[in-house]
N, C-alpha and C positions, 0 to 999 in steps of 0.2 A: 456457384460463390467462389468454388476451384474448382479452376481447369485440370485436364489429363497433364498440364505443363509444372511440375513441382518446381519449376525457377518462379515462377508465377505465382509460388501460394509469399515468401515471399514481399508484394506490395499487399499484403493484406494487408486490412486497420481489424482493430480489437472491435469498430461497431461494426465488422463486418459476418464479425463471428458470432453476437448478439443478435443481430436482423434476421439469421434462421432459425431463430428458436418462435418467430413470430408467426410465421410462417404454415399454418394451419387451415387446410383449407380453403383457400381466399381470403377467411377470417382472419379482420386484425386487432391483437390488442388493445386495450383501450390506456393511451398512453400517458404516463404520472405527469403530473405537475414537475417541473423546475422550482425547488429550495435554491437556498443557502448555505452550506458545511458551514460547524461548527469549526476556530479558531481556535488552533489548538487548546487544550490547557497546562501546557508547563512547557518550560523551557528549560532545557540546556545548554551551555558552553563546557569549551577544552581549554585546560593548556600543557604547555609541557610541561614539564618538571625538569631542571635544571639538577643534578644527585650530582654525592659525592661517591666514593666507596665507600666510608662508613655510612651516608644514609641510604646508602643498599642494603647494605648487609641491616640494616633494622627495619626496614621497608617489609627486607622477604622474612625476617624471621617474624612483624611482626602478625605477614598476609599468612605464611606458610599456621603463622598458631592458629589462627582463625579460623581460616581453610578446613584442617583438622575439627576444628568443630562445630564448623559447617557441617560440613560431610556425615557428619557424627550422627548432628541436630538433627540434618534431614531424612538422612535412613529411617531416623528412631518417627522420621511425623510418614511414611509411607506405610510401617509395618502398623497404626492405628487405623490407614484405609479413613473410606466417606466420614466426613464428620455432622454434623448438621451447626448454626452458628456456635449453640456455646457451646457442645463440643469439642470446635476450636475454640472457640476459648478459652477455655479447662488446660488446653493442649497446649498450650502458647502458652499459656502463666506457668502450669510444670517445667515442662523444657528451659525457659525462662531462666528459672528457682534454681535448675541445672548446670548451666552454664554460667549464671553470673558469674560464681568462685572464680574460676578459672576466665574469666574474660574483665568486667563489667557489664551497669545494670543496660548503660546503655549499648553496647555492642554487643549484648548477649538480645538482650528487641529487635534490633540494625541481624544480627542471622535469626533467627525466630520466623521475623518477619519475610526472610524473602525463602525460609524454608518451605515460606504454606504457598509463598506468589508459583514458586517452581513445582509445590503438589501441585496444585488448582491447577498450571497452565498441563502439565502433565494431562490430567485430568477431561482436560476441554479436546487434547485430543488426540485422547486414545477417545471419547464417544463421535469426533471427530473421524476418524477411521472408519468406529464401527460403518457409522451412516453411509461412509463412501463405499465397502464390502459389500453392505447395502445394497446401494443399490446400485453397482457393477453384476451384483445379483438376479436383480434382475431382468436388468438389461438383458443375460446373456436369455435370461431364462422368458422373455417376453420374444424373442427367435425360436425360439429352440420349439417355441409352439408352434411355427411353422413351418410347413413342408421345406426341401432346397428347393430354392429357388424360386419358391410362390410368394406369396404377398395377400398378406390381412391389412387394411387397408395400410396408413403409416408402419406397419413393419415389414420390415423384410424378411425371408426365412436366409441362412446362410450359402451361398454361390454352393459349394463342393458340397461331396459327403464327408470329405477330411475334414474341412473348417469344422464342419460340424461338431466330427468327436473329439476337435482338441480344443471345440469351446466348451465338450462335457463336459475333457478333466478339467479344463483351467474352472468350472461354475462348479468342481466338488472343488479343488487346492482355498475358491473362497470361502468355500461355504462349511472346511476348517480351519482358515481365519477369522473367521466371522464368531465363531463357535466356541474360536481358544479366545477374543476379542471380549466377549459377553462373557466369557466367565473373572475373568482380571476387572468389568466393572462390578460384578455382580457381589464381589468378595468385595470390591473398594480399589486393589492395591492394585498401582503403578507401581512403573521401575522409571527412575530421574537417572541423568551420567553427570555428574558435576563437574566438567571443559568442556561435555557435547561430542555424541556416539562418533561422527566425524571423527575428529584427534585420535576418537579412541580405536579407532576401524584401523584407521593411517598408520599404526603398531603395526600391526600384520603386513604392508605395504611398503615400505623403505624406503627401499631402493624406486621404484614408481614415486612415486610420491618427491622424490629426489634431496632424500634430509640424508643424515646420521642420526643415531636413533638420540647419542647428547641430546640433538637437535631438540630430537623430537620429545625430549624427558626438558627440556627446556621449558618449552615451551607448554607442554601440559600440564610443569607444577607453575607455573605460572596463568591459568587459563584458571588453576583449582584452589591460586590465593583468593583471601576474603581481604578487602580495604574499604569499605561500604559503611558512612556514617546517613545515619539519616537524621535529617534538623526537628529544629524545636522553634516557636516561636518566641519564648521569651526565653532561652538563652541568650547567653551574651556572642553576638556576630551572629548570632543564625545556627550556631552546632555546638555544642562543647566537648564531643571524641576526636571529628579532629574542624580545627578552626582554620581560617587565614581572616587577616586581618588584611583589609584597601589601602591602609594609610602606613602602614611600613613594611606593605610585603612578605611579610614574613607565615609562613604554617607547620602550624605541631600540630600532631599529636595523640589524644592520650596512650598507652600503650595499657597491652593487659596484666593480670596482678601478675603474673611468672615473669612477666618483659620487665620489670619496671625495672632491674639495676639498669635498663640499654638508658631508663633518660636521662637530656639535659637538661632537661627543666625543672623548675617547681610542678609539684607537683605528677609526677611519674607523669610526666608528657615530653617529648620531640620535638623537638624546631630541628628540620629541617634546612641547610646551610646557608642554601644561596635565597636569591631571593622569588618569591613565586609570586607572575603578575600574569594575568587574563591581558594578554593583545586585542582581543575581536571581544566587546558586548562586557567592558569590563570594565563600563560603568556600572551598568546594569547590576553585574553579577558582587559585587560594591553597594550600589545603595537597597541591596534583599540581601544583606546581608547585616547593613544595618540596621534595617523595620520586621523584618520575615526568618523564616525558615530556612534553610538554603541544606543538598543534599549532595553531601560529597563522595568520588567516586573516585579509588587510585587504582589503576589497572596499567600495568606492565605489556609492551609491545617484542615481546622473548625475541619477532619475526627484524625488527631493526633494536632492538637492543635502545627501548627509549619505556618514559616512565609518560604517564598522563595524570589530568586529575579531573575530573567533569563534577561543573557546578549545578547544581537542578531541582530548581522550585516549582511550582504552579500558580499559572498566571491568574490575573484578575478579572475577571470576563465584562469583555469590552462592547457596548450598545449594536448592533445588527441593524444594518441601514434593512430595508422597504422593499422590497421587487422592483416596487413602484416606484424610489429614487432609483433606481441602480438600471432602472429601463428608460431611465431619460436624458439616459449620454449612451457612449457608444461602448460595446464590451468589447474583447478582444475571442472569437471561439477559438479553441485547439482541436485535433483529434490527434489520437496517439495509435502512433500506428507502430510497424514490423522497420525497429531502423530509423524512423525522423520522425515527426511532429509536425503538424499539419497546418497554418492560423491562420486566418484571416476579420477584418477588423470592423464591426457590421453595425453600423448607425443604428441606432432608436426605432427609423422609418424597419427594419429588419432587410437595409440593404449592401453586399459591401462594400467597401472603400477603402483607393488602394490595392495596393501590390500587394499579390496570394505571397505565404510565405513561409516554408519552408527548410530548416532546422534538421540536421542531422544527429542519429540519437545512436549511432553504434558504440553495441556496449559484448556482442559477442566472442566470448575468449578472453575477456579482460580480466586484472584484480580487479575481488569486490572496490578496493580504493576505490582504484582508475573509474569503473562506473556509477560508484557514487560522485566522481567528481566532476564525467562527464551530464548525467544525471540533472547536476547546480546545474552549472552550464548552461543548456538545453535552456531551463528554469530561465534566468539569466536573460537571457536574451527572449525570451517572452515576458517577462515583467520589461522593459529596457521598450517592446513597441508596443509595449501595452501606457509605458508612463509619455512617450510622447506622443502617441494619438488620444492622447487624454480620456482614456477606460475607466471606466465605472471600475467594473468586471471582468472577471475571464468565466467564460463560460466552456466547461468538458461536459462527456459522458456520465455518468454513474457508467460505472465500470466496472466488472464484474464476471473473473471467468472459476465459476466456484463451479461450476454444475461441469464444466465442461474437465476440472482437474478430480472431479468425482469419481466422474464414469474412467478417466486417464481413456486404455488402448479397446471399451468398449460404446464412446462415444460414435452415433452413426448420425445419421442424416445426412444430410448436406458437407457433414464432414470426415474424412477418408479413414477407416478407423483401422487400416491396415496395410499392409506390406512397403513400401518408402514413400507413399504420402502421407500415408496417418504415420509412421517415425518422422518426417516432414514437420505437417499440421503440429505432432503436440510439442517438437521442439521450437517452433513458433510460439504456441500456449503460451509456454514455460518459461522464453527469451522477453516479452512484454512485458517489460516493468512496470505494471497497476498500482502496486501493492505502494511501493520507493513514489510514483511521477506524485499519487492519491496525497502521501506522505507532505514526499517537500515541498508540491505546487503549494497547500494547505499554510504549511510554515513560512516557508518566503513568503506569500502574495500576505502571510499576514502580516508579517512584518517591512509590505512593503508600503501596506497600508491601499492594498487591494481586495476586495469583494471573493470568491471565488464560488459559482453557479454551479450546481447540475443535472444533469439536464436524461430525461429517457435516452437511451443508449437503439434505440427501436428505430427501423428503419429509415436510420438517417443514412448509408451508402444509397441504400436503394432508390430513396426522393432525391436526396443529391446528386444523385447519376442521373435520374429524369426529369428533372427538373431547371437547374440549375450547371447542371455539366456542358452543354453544347451553348448557349446564349456565352455564357463564364470563358470559354475556350476561342466565341470568335470578337472575343478583345482580347484574352491578354492567349496563347495558343502555347505560345513557350512554356511557359511554366507552370499555366490553371492541368491540373489533375482530376481524379475521381476524388483522393479526401479531399482535397480541402472545399469541391461542392460538398461534402460533407461536412467539414467544417462552417460552412455555410446555414446548412443546416439546424446544427446545432446552437450556432449564435439565433438564425432567427424563434428555435424555439425559449430559447433560453428569453429572451426579446419577447417573450408573446405571443411569436404570428404562430400560422400554418406555413408548412416545406414550400409549395406550392407557388410560384407565380402568377400573377396576375393578369389582368388583361394590357392593364399601362405597363409597357417596357420603357426603359433607357438605356438606348444599343450605344450610348458614350463610352468610352476607357473606364476602370473604375478609379480611376486617378486618379480622373479631371471632373468623377461626376461633385455634384456641390448638397446641400442643404433639402437647396431650393426643386420645391415642387416641379416634375416635368410634366410638359403639359399629355391627354391619353397619346397613344399607334392611333392611326387611320386605320388601321384592323385588328386593332387585340381587343376589343369588345366584342365589332362584328361576327370577328368569327369565334369567338366566344362563344354566341349566345345559337350561331346555325352548330354548332359543333356537336353530335350524336352522342348521347351517353355511351360511356363504352361499359362490357359485356363481361364478366367471369370476372376473376379477379382483379385485374385493372381498375372495374369498376368499383367492387371496396377499396382499394385507396385512394381511389377519385374520392370520393364519397370520404375518407373520411378527413380530407384533407383541403375537401369545397368549403370544411365547420368553418362559422367569420368567429371572430375572434379569441380568445386565445382559450387552450384545454380545458375542458370539463372539468377534470375536478381539479377545488380553487385550492391556491397557493396558498401560504399559509404566512404571511408575516412578519419575521421577527423572533422565529423559529427554528433555529438552524437543526441541523441532524448530521451526523460524519458518514461519510462515501457506503452507500449498501447499504444504512438502516432499513427499517421498515417501514415502507410506505403506508 
């Protein structure tokens, strides 16, 4: 899968990394059935606030005051450690009662809810770190059990005695770290840094970060402010703490009790001086504010010097189409790779139609905002292509780098684990935006009216190169790559077909093909009958792909689930 030339690594797709997990002594694992990805359960819309100097003073005062209360509440929650459901309810009730006098009942409710969420996330991260340390230790122990330069089944020993000694020292370090994590989990104590540990560490390296101490302090204070108000379904305009009026375009904030003297509206409220409008999806925000609960978050971007308002709410579940309904129309199959997307439109009979599509996705070295913008632009191009080609859905792989990221540099097998090639491989694994791509694709596809079908990523690159790359290059040798062949396998799998091409073939250019059935070629079926059965690993591949019909695992129409859910 990965050649000795490091420059060739950048051409690999995520499906190729996943394919290597499936090779076990020539036997193929069972391919899971495609499924429809669940649509997003909520909506979040952002707009910029045009504030005056007076507004800034009030917002900073409220944000710092509530941020101090949130920090103290989070510290109190971390001291309590792990609690069951009843203990969490009792703890939150007591902490909310203590905060109400210094803010209000609704501000206190939002603060305690946020503290509980942060504590739960920290606890899950600690458990994930424990699992990662255990996996890395097991991998090293398995290789240490084999002699230097030896091999036991699929496990290879280390090549040199020096490398073996270095891994023994690393194993001791991993066991020491694991013991600390286990003690923390046993005691139920987790650590959370409001504002982020990354920004906290930047304080010790201001020169390398290219900022001054004053700039860092401004960013630190901005990240620790708290201006979040949970919505209420029965409240006026969906929220009584931060309220936005869509008809008159004003925004009001309920001031905490100690800051009530800053109010410029009745009942201890402060109304911003300028109008507040949602230029994007403002009608949806207005409709939700008039009929249901809306959560508002006010944040300050210290780098740009701008204030923003985010409105978010839960959406009503939509009816989910069945796989059979989606398979009656073409779909756009997409293969996510390092640096680009490879896509092709697949007809219901499993054939690619039209020219292949390649979308650049260069994200390395860019700021977060630019990376997100380029990712959204690439997905927008996919959606436009799907709309022009009258596609009903977009098919992607159910991708995950969980194992590769969990094992880190202890990853072995077909993956380089050390040296320059190992560092290059890990850099590529971290650079492919799998999580961002999943979330953005599902969100934007749902807004555009397209369903997303996730398929098992096993063998897509290998079988695409084996069954589709050569004939597709005969028709379009310039733009067709192995990634486009993998996209064809993805689309065929989503349409319920096997990856292997049958004896009936269409030699015309993909752009000139029609939906009419073509007569069988003169040599196709006869050659298939005379061909001898292959042996070895190729036999297992051929047998698996010769199975007629759809995958053996039945699909569950109308039962969507998110990416990476248990099958």
